[in-house]
Phi, psi and omega in degrees: 000316179298320180297321179297316178295324180297313180295325179295320178296317178300318180297319180295319179296317180297319179297320179297317181295320178297319178298321178298321178297322179293319180295330179295337178290346178270003178264129183290164182298333180273014176073006176277131182291148177235131183292156180297325179297321178294319182296317179292319184296330183296334181278345183241019183295137181240144175236150180270123176228158180304151182298330179263108182231158182217127180240019181274207182273002181143169182213142176274125179235167177249133178239134182254119181240151177295146174285183185296337179276344181077012186247349179221169182248145174236135181276130175247131176266132183221139176269119182255156181290163179299144185205156175272348183227088184295320180296314180296316181296322180296315178296320179300317178295320179297319179293335178288344179089176182293154180296322181228126177285150178147275176293327183232170179213166178295144183277331185227169177304133180302341179282351180296132180234150176274121181268324178192162177207140177217155177236121181220126179053043177066020175242123176273126178255111186249122179254118184238164177286166187298339180298338180299331184276355182265142178293144181240112179058228181262015184282125175296135184299325178296319178295319180298313181297313181289341173300318179282321179299311179298325180295316184282328183281006173289340182271140183296342180273358182234117176255329182222161180230137173232154189241152169228149176240110182051046174091346183258136180302136177252116181250337183222134176229101188065236177264004184266126174279116184246028182301304177213120184239147177235174184308135179236103184289330185298340180270352182277128186284110169052013179074006181286155181227136175265135173283142182300336182250018184221155176255019181256133176286125182272113180205170180301335185270346184234152180292149180262140174249116187273355178291135180242160186242135176254120180260126182294148182218146176280000184298141178221210181300135182259112173256112186293143174288154181298332181294317181284320184295333183276352184286000000 
């Protein structure tokens, strides 16, 4: 009987030591302890990204820019690099302006920056710097605003667009109500499209250039701010 208890004790001690070895794997290299909940949570961590994402070799998108008169929009097709945040990358490309000046021009001041973007219930919430509210050259403000609205509503996850300026809701821009805006076809000039790598308007009357241009962007993974995500 004593021999049996002795072997049982040895087995329990060995089991305890093995368990200690497993627990040691939960200690970080800098010797700071990490809770078991933290260790488990790291494998299930989630990040918020726009509903429309692309991880392939690139994607062709449409960008709407004002024409030379600043009164109508022309669609430019552009191939953008692979990204985890298609919505953010698209706005970033739009803010960079057209690939080639001439038929089209930038809609807003080049100093305009994208501060954040979120998509909730098919509404894109776009937070921009204060330069967005300033007129740029001869571009009509309504045309400028709808240039971005038409650009974002090309995606099936976006039906409407609402704006914020440095975190504050933007409801009025001049005489234009910008509470919630959707695609506006009437401002698009004749259905023509500019190729990203060409200065030729693509239409039945003019030759098409199929070469496209990829413009580099600093845009990366989009982690929504708590302010936008809660909207």
